[in-house]
DRENDO-427006 format. One line per 3 residues: number of its first residue (from 0); their letters; for each residue y, x, z of C-alpha. Coordinates in steps of 0.5 Angstrom, whole numbers. Layout:
N
NUM> a> Y X Z ~ ... $
***
This chain:
340
0> mii> 0 0 0 ~ 7 2 -1 ~ 12 1 4 $
3> vmv> 20 1 2 ~ 25 2 6 ~ 32 0 6 $
6> pna> 38 4 3 ~ 40 7 9 ~ 34 8 13 $
9> tee> 34 14 18 ~ 30 19 19 ~ 27 16 26 $
12> qil> 26 10 22 ~ 21 13 17 ~ 18 18 23 $
15> evv> 15 11 26 ~ 12 8 20 ~ 8 15 19 $
18> rrl> 6 14 26 ~ 4 8 25 ~ 0 10 20 $
21> edr> -3 16 23 ~ -4 12 29 ~ -9 7 24 $
24> gyg> -12 14 21 ~ -9 13 15 ~ -6 18 11 $
27> hhi> 1 18 8 ~ 6 21 3 ~ 13 21 3 $
30> srg> 18 20 -4 ~ 25 21 -2 ~ 29 18 -9 $
33> ver> 37 19 -9 ~ 38 11 -6 ~ 31 10 -2 $
36> tii> 25 13 1 ~ 19 9 0 ~ 12 12 4 $
39> gai> 6 11 0 ~ -1 8 5 ~ -8 12 4 $
42> gap> -14 10 6 ~ -12 3 8 ~ -18 -2 8 $
45> ege> -18 -8 4 ~ -20 -12 10 ~ -14 -10 14 $
48> kqa> -8 -9 9 ~ -6 -16 10 ~ -5 -16 17 $
51> vae> -2 -8 17 ~ 3 -10 12 ~ 6 -16 16 $
54> qls> 5 -11 22 ~ 9 -6 18 ~ 14 -11 15 $
57> rls> 17 -12 22 ~ 19 -6 23 ~ 26 -3 23 $
60> gve> 29 0 16 ~ 23 -3 13 ~ 25 -8 7 $
63> rvv> 19 -10 4 ~ 12 -7 4 ~ 7 -8 -3 $
66> pil> 0 -8 -3 ~ -3 -4 -10 ~ -10 -6 -13 $
69> kpy> -10 0 -18 ~ -15 5 -16 ~ -10 10 -17 $
72> klv> -5 9 -11 ~ 0 15 -11 ~ 1 15 -18 $
75> sre> 2 9 -20 ~ 8 6 -23 ~ 8 0 -17 $
78> hhp> 9 7 -12 ~ 14 9 -17 ~ 17 5 -22 $
81> ett> 21 11 -25 ~ 19 16 -29 ~ 17 23 -24 $
84> pvk> 21 29 -26 ~ 17 35 -26 ~ 19 42 -27 $
87> ige> 16 49 -30 ~ 21 54 -30 ~ 27 52 -31 $
90> fvf> 25 45 -36 ~ 24 39 -33 ~ 19 34 -36 $
93> grq> 20 27 -36 ~ 27 27 -38 ~ 31 26 -45 $
96> rvg> 30 33 -48 ~ 22 34 -50 ~ 19 40 -48 $
99> via> 14 44 -53 ~ 9 49 -49 ~ 6 55 -54 $
102> gpc> 2 60 -54 ~ -5 63 -56 ~ -11 59 -54 $
105> sie> -14 66 -51 ~ -10 72 -49 ~ -14 78 -54 $
108> sre> -9 83 -52 ~ -2 85 -50 ~ 1 86 -57 $
111> qlm> -2 80 -59 ~ 1 76 -53 ~ 7 79 -53 $
114> qta> 9 78 -60 ~ 7 71 -60 ~ 11 70 -54 $
117> ehv> 17 73 -56 ~ 16 68 -63 ~ 15 62 -59 $
120> kaa> 21 63 -55 ~ 26 65 -61 ~ 23 58 -64 $
123> gai> 25 53 -58 ~ 19 53 -54 ~ 20 52 -47 $
126> alr> 14 55 -44 ~ 8 60 -45 ~ 1 58 -46 $
129> gga> -5 63 -46 ~ -12 63 -43 ~ -14 68 -38 $
132> fkp> -20 64 -36 ~ -24 61 -42 ~ -29 55 -41 $
135> rts> -33 56 -47 ~ -39 52 -50 ~ -43 57 -52 $
138> pya> -44 62 -46 ~ -44 68 -52 ~ -37 66 -53 $
141> fqg> -31 70 -52 ~ -30 68 -45 ~ -22 71 -44 $
144> lgk> -20 78 -40 ~ -19 75 -33 ~ -14 78 -28 $
147> egl> -12 83 -34 ~ -11 77 -38 ~ -6 74 -32 $
150> eml> -2 81 -32 ~ -1 81 -39 ~ 2 73 -37 $
153> aea> 7 76 -32 ~ 9 81 -37 ~ 11 77 -42 $
156> rqr> 14 73 -37 ~ 18 78 -35 ~ 20 80 -42 $
159> tgl> 22 73 -45 ~ 24 69 -39 ~ 19 64 -41 $
162> pvv> 15 61 -35 ~ 7 62 -36 ~ 2 56 -36 $
165> tev> -6 58 -36 ~ -12 54 -34 ~ -16 56 -28 $
168> mdq> -23 54 -28 ~ -26 54 -20 ~ -23 53 -14 $
171> rqv> -25 60 -12 ~ -20 62 -17 ~ -14 58 -15 $
174> elv> -10 63 -11 ~ -11 69 -16 ~ -8 64 -22 $
177> aey> -3 61 -17 ~ 0 69 -16 ~ 1 69 -23 $
180> ada> 2 63 -26 ~ 8 58 -27 ~ 4 52 -28 $
183> lqi> -4 51 -27 ~ -8 48 -32 ~ -14 44 -31 $
186> gar> -18 44 -38 ~ -22 38 -40 ~ -28 40 -38 $
189> nma> -26 40 -31 ~ -23 34 -31 ~ -28 31 -26 $
192> nfd> -29 38 -22 ~ -26 34 -16 ~ -26 40 -11 $
195> llr> -22 44 -15 ~ -17 38 -17 ~ -16 38 -9 $
198> evg> -15 44 -8 ~ -10 45 -13 ~ -6 39 -9 $
201> rie> -6 44 -4 ~ -1 49 -7 ~ 6 48 -9 $
204> kpv> 5 49 -16 ~ 6 44 -22 ~ -1 42 -25 $
207> vlk> -3 40 -33 ~ -8 35 -33 ~ -12 35 -39 $
210> rgy> -16 28 -40 ~ -23 29 -41 ~ -26 28 -48 $
213> aat> -31 23 -45 ~ -26 20 -40 ~ -23 13 -40 $
216> vee> -15 13 -38 ~ -17 10 -32 ~ -21 15 -30 $
219> wlq> -15 20 -32 ~ -11 17 -28 ~ -16 17 -22 $
222> aae> -17 25 -23 ~ -10 25 -22 ~ -10 21 -16 $
225> yva> -15 27 -13 ~ -8 32 -14 ~ -3 27 -11 $
228> seg> -7 25 -5 ~ -6 32 -3 ~ 1 32 -3 $
231> nlq> 2 35 -10 ~ 6 30 -15 ~ 9 35 -19 $
234> ivl> 3 33 -25 ~ 4 33 -32 ~ -1 29 -35 $
237> cer> -4 32 -42 ~ -7 28 -48 ~ -12 32 -52 $
240> gir> -16 28 -56 ~ -23 24 -54 ~ -30 24 -57 $
243> tfe> -31 18 -62 ~ -36 17 -68 ~ -31 21 -72 $
246> tat> -32 28 -75 ~ -26 29 -79 ~ -22 32 -74 $
249> rft> -25 36 -68 ~ -24 30 -63 ~ -19 23 -64 $
252> ldl> -12 24 -62 ~ -12 17 -57 ~ -4 16 -58 $
255> gga> -5 9 -56 ~ -9 11 -49 ~ -3 16 -48 $
258> laa> 2 10 -48 ~ -2 6 -44 ~ -2 11 -39 $
261> kle> 5 11 -39 ~ 5 3 -37 ~ 1 6 -32 $
264> thl> 3 12 -28 ~ 10 16 -27 ~ 8 22 -29 $
267> pii> 10 26 -35 ~ 6 25 -41 ~ 4 30 -47 $
270> adp> 0 32 -52 ~ -4 37 -54 ~ -5 36 -62 $
273> sha> -9 42 -63 ~ -15 41 -60 ~ -14 34 -62 $
276> tgn> -14 35 -70 ~ -18 42 -69 ~ -14 43 -76 $
279> hkl> -7 47 -77 ~ -6 43 -83 ~ -5 36 -78 $
282> vsa> -2 39 -72 ~ 5 38 -75 ~ 4 30 -76 $
285> asa> 0 29 -70 ~ 6 32 -66 ~ 12 29 -70 $
288> aci> 8 22 -68 ~ 7 24 -61 ~ 14 25 -60 $
291> aag> 16 19 -64 ~ 12 14 -59 ~ 15 16 -54 $
294> ldg> 11 22 -50 ~ 14 27 -46 ~ 12 34 -50 $
297> lmv> 7 38 -54 ~ 2 43 -52 ~ 1 47 -59 $
300> evh> -3 53 -60 ~ 0 59 -64 ~ -3 66 -66 $
303> php> 0 71 -70 ~ -6 72 -74 ~ -10 66 -73 $
306> dra> -16 68 -79 ~ -18 74 -73 ~ -17 70 -67 $
309> lsd> -23 70 -62 ~ -22 62 -61 ~ -19 56 -64 $
312> gpq> -17 60 -70 ~ -18 54 -75 ~ -13 50 -70 $
315> slt> -8 55 -69 ~ -1 55 -72 ~ 2 62 -75 $
318> pkr> 9 63 -72 ~ 12 61 -79 ~ 9 55 -78 $
321> fdl> 11 54 -72 ~ 18 55 -74 ~ 17 49 -78 $
324> lmn> 14 45 -73 ~ 20 46 -69 ~ 25 44 -74 $
327> tlk> 21 37 -76 ~ 20 36 -69 ~ 27 37 -68 $
330> ava> 29 31 -73 ~ 24 27 -70 ~ 26 27 -63 $
333> lav> 34 25 -65 ~ 32 20 -69 ~ 29 17 -63 $
336> gre> 35 18 -58 ~ 31 24 -55 ~ 32 33 -56 $
339> v> 27 38 -57 $
***
């Protein structure tokens, strides 16, 4: 349930509501807005909600108590009607400007990463992506450079000023990756790794949560709830394509699902057209569609020599193609009242 405080509620009144919740064994999350404070109650059994809501509504400083029927409480628009801004580096997702995160699928060498970082920075990317730990379908495929790759990302950040986004695959890696990254990515294969979701929920770093390729929108939002329930609401959702019967593309870009999620959650939503299409020739058009539809940004793979890439070469843009993409996005964003 959600406890909405009056606009001028005092800190004492807010703490009294929190005390009442804790006395009953419920968790809580406080969201302090410009005009009012909202408190989310976590763990209230269905049979108790009505009675507890009536009790809390009588407390001084409480404007109203709203029961939430969704299986995802904290990330729902019932909890927070306005889109929550999520900051990665100096860029804020969830506002008028559209953000593009770009870089190689895998960090393969220092030269490859620095060359890519400098180019995407010049073209207008707001953050650098790059995989240091790579979850691969085959155990014999390139698995990434590990800590050495993280160190290269940190060097690229110092050199270009771009914040870095990289994937964490295991809860045992969270502390190490968080030491180097500005935002932690949870990949599609780990969307349902609930221990990992809880772990990244306990750190003070933004999380980019990709939708699993067999996950419904509701399951995706419930995965975000795992992160939020540990106290971290700095979450950017990423639609990266789902598996269907279609074989013309690597996955199916579920733009409709992303838009349905946008109605349900206050979290910013971006898309990964590189993984969704699996074909660099389709990335630009798919990206334009996402921005025209109202998503908050993109994650795009760029490689200086895709024909030599150790992973995902067919879907990676060359630096020149990335320049063309950014020009297209600027025109599309302008047409729908936004900017890149």
